[in-house]
Each structure stands twice: as structure tokens, then as C-alpha cells.
C-alpha positions, 0 to 999 in steps of 0.5 A: 865927691869933688870934681877932682875925684870925679875926673880921676874916676872918669880917667880910670874908666877911660883907661880900662875901656882903652885897654880892653879895646886895644886887647880886642884889636890885637885879638882880631889881628891875631885871628887874622894872621893865624886863622884861629877862631873861637869865643874870644874872637867873637867877643872881640868883634862884638866889642869893636862893633859896639865901640864903632857904633858909639864913636859914630853916634858921638860924632867920632869923639870919645863920649867921655871927653864931654864928662872930663871937660865938665869936671875941669879937665884941661885937655880932652882925650 
């Protein structure tokens, strides 16, 4: 597998993670506005907690940035 293919996979994974995390954030906002709770809220809160821990552990930078740069990305995330 060449570097361009690896970079494409990294970018696709990043896009999927970003989409899930954005949906989690909107779920949290919706629950806050409506007062509704349920399994989706707890799942969203769990994902957001994990994301916060990952960002804190990687110095408040996306951990995929290092991989993308390794495979010759011209700009970071």
C-alpha cells in the first residue's frame, strides 16, 4: 500500500470520527434543551468523555495529525 492510499484511509477515518463526535455534541445540546434523557444521551456523553481524554493525552492535538504528516500530508487537521 502506498503513502497516498494510507493518507486517504487516515482522512476517511478522521471524517467518520468527526461526524460521530459532531452528532454526539448535537445530541448533548438537544438533551439539554428538551430535558430528554436516554441511552443515546449516555452514549454521546461517553464518546465525548473519551474524546476529551484523548485530546488531553495528545497535548490538545488530534492524534491522527502525526500519522497524516508521516504519510506526507501537506497540512495538519
